[in-house]
C-alpha positions in Angstrom: -7.8 -2.3 29.5 -7.6 -0.2 26.4 -8.9 -0.7 22.9 -8.7 0.7 19.4 -11.7 2.1 17.5 -11.2 -0.1 14.5 -12.0 1.3 11.1 -14.2 -0.6 8.7 -14.2 1.8 5.8 -14.5 1.2 2.1 -10.8 1.7 1.7 -7.7 1.3 3.9 -9.0 -1.0 6.7 -7.8 -4.4 5.6 -4.9 -6.6 6.5 -2.3 -3.9 6.0 -4.2 -1.5 8.3 -4.7 -4.3 10.9 -1.0 -5.2 10.9 -0.1 -1.5 11.5 -2.7 -1.4 14.3 -1.3 -4.5 15.9 2.2 -3.1 15.9 1.0 0.1 17.5 -1.3 -1.4 20.1 1.1 -4.2 21.1 3.9 -1.7 21.5 1.6 0.5 23.6 0.7 -2.5 25.7 4.4 -3.4 26.3 5.4 0.2 27.0 2.5 1.1 29.4 1.8 -2.3 31.1 -1.9 -1.8 30.3 -3.8 -4.7 28.7 -5.0 -4.3 25.1 -8.4 -5.8 24.6 -10.0 -6.9 21.3 -13.7 -7.6 20.7 -14.4 -11.0 19.1 -15.2 -9.5 15.7 -12.2 -7.2 15.6 -8.9 -7.7 13.6 -10.3 -10.8 11.8 -8.0 -10.4 8.8 -5.0 -10.3 11.1 -6.2 -13.2 13.3 -7.0 -15.4 10.2 -3.5 -14.9 8.8 -1.1 -15.3 11.7 -0.9 -17.9 14.5 -0.5 -17.7 18.3 -0.9 -13.9 18.5 -0.7 -12.7 22.1 -4.0 -10.8 21.8 -6.6 -10.7 24.6 -9.9 -11.4 22.7 -13.0 -10.7 24.7 -15.2 -13.6 23.6 -16.4 -15.5 26.7 -20.0 -14.5 27.8 -18.9 -13.5 31.3 -16.0 -11.4 29.8 -18.3 -9.7 27.3 -20.8 -8.8 30.1 -17.9 -7.5 32.3 -16.5 -5.4 29.4 -19.9 -4.0 28.5 -20.1 -2.5 32.0 -16.8 -0.6 31.7 -17.3 3.1 31.1 -14.7 3.5 28.3 -13.6 7.0 27.3 -12.8 7.6 23.7 -9.7 9.7 23.1 -8.9 11.0 19.6 -5.3 11.3 18.5 -4.2 12.9 15.3 -2.8 10.6 12.7 0.6 12.1 13.1 0.5 12.5 16.9 3.3 10.1 17.5 3.8 7.0 19.5 5.5 8.6 22.5 2.8 11.2 22.9 0.1 8.6 22.7 1.9 6.4 25.3 2.2 9.3 27.7 -1.5 10.1 27.6 -2.9 6.6 27.5 -4.9 5.5 30.5 -6.9 2.5 31.5 -10.5 2.1 30.2 -9.7 4.1 27.0 -10.7 3.6 23.4 -8.0 5.0 21.1 -9.4 6.7 18.0 -6.5 7.1 15.5 -5.0 5.7 12.3 -1.8 3.6 12.7 0.5 5.8 10.6 4.2 5.1 10.7 4.7 8.0 13.0 2.3 6.3 15.5 4.5 3.2 15.6 7.1 2.8 18.3 10.4 4.3 17.1 13.0 1.8 16.0 15.6 1.2 18.7 13.3 2.4 21.5 13.2 0.4 24.7 15.0 -2.7 23.2 13.4 -2.1 19.8 9.7 -2.7 20.5 9.0 -2.4 16.8 11.1 -5.4 16.0 9.7 -7.3 19.0 6.1 -6.8 17.9 6.9 -7.4 14.2 8.5 -10.8 15.1 5.2 -11.9 16.7 3.6 -12.0 13.2 4.1 -15.6 12.3 2.0 -17.1 9.4 -0.3 -20.0 10.0 1.5 -23.3 9.0 -1.2 -24.2 6.4 -0.9 -20.9 4.7 2.9 -21.1 4.5 2.7 -24.7 3.1 0.4 -23.7 0.3 2.5 -20.7 -0.7 5.8 -22.5 -0.6 4.3 -25.3 -2.8 3.2 -22.7 -5.3 6.4 -20.6 -5.5 9.0 -23.3 -5.6 8.7 -24.0 -9.4 9.5 -20.3 -10.1 13.0 -20.6 -8.7 15.0 -18.3 -6.4 14.3 -14.9 -8.0 10.7 -13.7 -8.3 9.2 -10.3 -8.6 6.1 -9.3 -6.6 4.0 -6.7 -8.5 1.1 -5.3 -6.5 -1.7 -3.6 -8.4 -4.1 -1.8 -6.1 -7.3 -0.9 -7.8 -10.9 -1.6 -6.8 -11.8 0.8 -4.1 -8.9 3.1 -5.0 -10.6 4.0 -8.3 -13.3 5.9 -6.4 -12.1 9.5 -6.2 -13.7 10.0 -2.8 -11.2 7.5 -1.3 -8.5 10.1 -2.0 -5.8 7.7 -3.2 -3.5 7.8 -6.2 -4.0 5.0 -8.8 -0.8 3.6 -10.2 -1.1 3.3 -14.0 0.6 1.0 -16.5 3.4 3.5 -17.1 4.4 3.2 -13.4 4.6 -0.6 -13.5 6.5 -0.6 -16.9 9.0 1.9 -15.6 9.4 0.0 -12.3 10.0 -3.3 -14.0 12.6 -1.7 -16.2 14.7 -1.2 -13.0 14.6 -4.9 -12.1 16.1 -8.0 -13.8 14.2 -8.6 -17.1 14.6 -12.4 -17.1 12.8 -13.5 -14.0 9.1 -14.2 -13.4 6.6 -11.6 -12.2 3.6 -12.5 -9.9 0.8 -10.0 -10.1 -1.2 -9.5 -6.9 -4.4 -7.4 -6.7 -7.6 -6.9 -4.7 -9.5 -6.3 -7.9 -8.9 -9.6 -9.8 -11.4 -9.5 -12.6 -10.6 -5.9 -13.6 -6.8 -6.3 -13.4 -6.8 -9.6 -15.3 -8.7 -7.9 -18.1 -6.1 -5.1 -18.2 -3.8 -6.7 -20.8 -1.7 -3.6 -21.0 0.1 -4.7 -17.8 1.6 -7.7 -19.5 1.6 -6.8 -23.1 5.4 -6.6 -23.5 6.1 -10.2 -22.5 3.0 -12.1 -21.4 5.0 -15.3 -20.6 6.7 -13.6 -17.7 3.6 -12.8 -15.8 1.3 -14.9 -13.5 -1.9 -13.4 -12.1 -2.5 -14.6 -8.6 -6.1 -15.7 -8.5 -6.9 -18.4 -5.9 -3.9 -20.0 -4.2 -6.2 -22.3 -2.2 -7.1 -24.0 -5.5 -3.5 -24.1 -6.9 -4.1 -20.6 -8.5 -7.1 -21.7 -10.5 -10.4 -19.9 -10.0 -13.0 -22.2 -8.5 -16.0 -22.7 -10.8 -18.6 -21.3 -8.4 -20.3 -18.0 -8.8 -21.4 -17.7 -5.2 -17.9 -18.6 -3.8 -16.3 -16.0 -6.1 -18.8 -13.4 -5.0 -17.9 -14.1 -1.4 -14.2 -13.7 -2.1 -14.9 -10.5 -4.0 -16.8 -9.0 -1.2 -14.3 -10.0 1.4 -11.4 -8.6 -0.6 -12.8 -5.4 -1.9 -13.6 -3.4 1.3 -14.2 -3.5 5.0 -18.0 -3.7 4.9 -17.9 -7.5 5.4 -15.3 -7.3 8.2 -13.0 -9.4 5.9 -14.8 -12.7 6.8 -17.0 -15.1 4.9 -19.8 -15.2 7.5 -20.6 -11.5 7.2 -20.3 -11.5 3.4 -22.7 -14.5 3.2 -25.2 -12.8 5.6 -25.2 -9.7 3.4 -25.9 -11.7 0.3 -28.8 -13.5 1.9 -30.3 -10.3 3.2 -30.0 -8.6 -0.2 -31.8 -11.6 -1.8 -34.6 -12.2 0.8 -34.9 -9.1 2.9 -33.1 -7.1 5.5 -35.5 -7.8 8.3 -34.8 -11.6 8.8 -34.8 -12.8 12.4 -31.7 -14.7 13.6 -33.0 -18.2 13.1 -34.3 -17.6 9.6 -31.0 -15.9 8.7 -29.1 -18.9 9.8 -31.4 -21.3 7.9 -31.0 -19.3 4.7 -27.2 -19.0 5.1 -27.1 -22.8 5.6 -29.0 -23.3 2.3 -26.5 -21.0 0.5 -23.5 -22.9 1.9 -25.0 -26.1 0.4 -24.9 -24.5 -3.0 -21.1 -24.0 -2.8 -18.6 -26.0 -4.7 -16.9 -28.6 -2.5 -13.6 -26.7 -2.8 -15.2 -23.5 -1.5 -16.8 -25.4 1.4 -13.3 -26.7 2.3 -11.9 -23.2 2.0 -14.5 -21.6 4.2 -14.2 -24.5 6.8 -10.4 -24.0 6.9 -11.0 -20.2 7.4 -8.5 -19.4 4.7 -8.8 -16.1 2.8 -7.2 -14.8 -0.4 -5.8 -11.8 1.4 -3.9 -14.1 3.8 -2.5 -16.4 1.1 -1.6 -13.6 -1.3 0.1 -11.6 1.5 2.2 -14.6 2.6 3.2 -15.4 -1.0 4.3 -11.7 -1.5 6.6 -12.0 1.5 8.3 -15.0 -0.3 9.4 -12.9 -3.3 12.7 -11.1 -3.4 12.0 -8.2 -5.7 9.0 -5.9 -5.2 7.0 -3.4 -7.2 4.8 -1.8 -4.6 1.5 0.0 -4.9 0.6 2.9 -2.6 -0.9 0.4 -0.1 -0.1 -0.5 3.5 -0.9 -4.1 2.5 2.0 -4.2 0.1 4.2 -2.1 2.3 3.9 -4.6 5.1 4.4 -7.5 2.8 7.8 -6.1 1.9 8.6 -5.3 5.6 7.8 -8.9 6.7 9.4 -10.4 3.6 13.1 -10.4 2.5 14.4 -6.8 2.4 18.0 -7.8 2.3 20.3 -5.4 0.4 22.4 -8.0 -1.3 19.6 -9.6 -3.3 16.5 -7.5 -2.9 15.2 -4.5 -4.9 12.1 -2.5 -4.0 10.4 0.0 -6.2 7.8 2.1 -4.5 5.4 4.9 -5.8 6.3 8.4 -4.8 2.6 9.6 -4.6 0.3 8.1 -2.1 -2.6 10.4 -1.3 -4.6 12.6 -3.6 -6.4 13.9 -0.5 -10.0 13.1 0.2 -11.2 15.3 -2.7 -14.9 14.2 -2.9 -17.8 16.1 -1.3 -21.5 15.9 -1.8 -21.5 19.1 -3.7 -18.4 19.0 -5.9 -15.7 16.6 -7.0 -12.4 18.3 -7.4 -10.0 17.5 -10.2 -7.8 14.5 -9.8 -4.1 15.4 -9.7 -1.8 13.8 -12.2 1.2 14.0 -9.9 3.0 15.8 -7.0 6.0 16.8 -9.0 9.3 15.9 -7.3 7.7 15.5 -3.9 8.3 12.0 -2.5 5.1 11.8 -0.4 5.6 8.1 0.5 9.1 8.8 1.7 7.7 11.7 3.8 5.0 9.6 5.4 6.9 6.3 5.8 10.6 7.3 6.0 11.4 4.6 8.6 10.1 1.9 6.3 11.3 3.0 2.9 14.4 5.1 3.5 16.8 2.3 2.7 19.6 2.0 0.1 17.8 -0.8 -1.9 14.4 1.0 -2.0 13.9 3.3 -5.0 11.1 5.9 -5.3 9.4 6.2 -8.7 6.8 8.7 -10.0 3.4 7.2 -10.4 1.2 9.7 -12.3 -2.5 9.0 -11.9 -4.0 7.9 -15.3 -7.4 9.2 -14.3 -6.2 12.8 -14.6 -5.9 12.2 -18.4 -9.2 10.6 -18.9 -11.7 12.4 -21.1 -15.2 12.3 -19.6 
């Protein structure tokens, strides 16, 4: 059995990362014949979103005990090491430590197109599809998905470009101007307050807030805080249970024993709005619903985010009736240190960094790169 050392960082470890990891690990499993194992708390965003995934989850007590006795060896692979090289070196009882970059996916056309095989295994849960279809039908055939990635990206230490209003205005100018625009974001409060994004024609735009409640925020502070924590970073493992336990520990104390923690969490659950109780019981998350709805659009304005990149890839990228605008600049570089914070770059000139990193996913006739200068470079502090 082999595993992946899953990242749970402040940035870049959510559903997009987990989809890329799934493609990589399943392709390795198919290529090598070794079994890929997943601990019970791994890949939760992925497993909450898609149904019937052929993943071996180690969750039964006897299997957990057996697995704990295996002497796994951790092997580090560079982010650009490449799928073929990883497959050649992979052995049983190994934990892979790498990031699922595009170069670490299986090459298209290889061995009966393993990439396509693995991608086709990603089938949305029926209840998620039903909610998204019900919501998008009134908008008609042509809809633009506009993904605004903020939140954790605004922290310079995460090393990412932030796409500003100019990028989104220029991108929309390349698309039909008479069709609706759905705005998706992981930082809902901040982005909804940013009226510059919709100032030219507010009637075109719809912010996606809570699709579980017909795109109306549920009037429940605790529930909204749970959603915020789940959506904003990986510290809560992208699940309600962990987010709720963190809230309880922050309010009462970190040294609660297991029984007391469960009691206090149960009290908190009783405080929730009935709609949130239903949402949590159904195990449905905003990141799952938003992602599914993004795939149902047929024009895309992407952010520099693997979440949005995969939404386009799993959606409807058909040349005859699809347009995709993507940002040229992806990474600032991890510029922050404890001693000094380097200047934020405005841009990378003519360099299409996204095209360089993800050529196999964006080098298509109906994908268009666009400069996305970082507005933080112009801020006066």
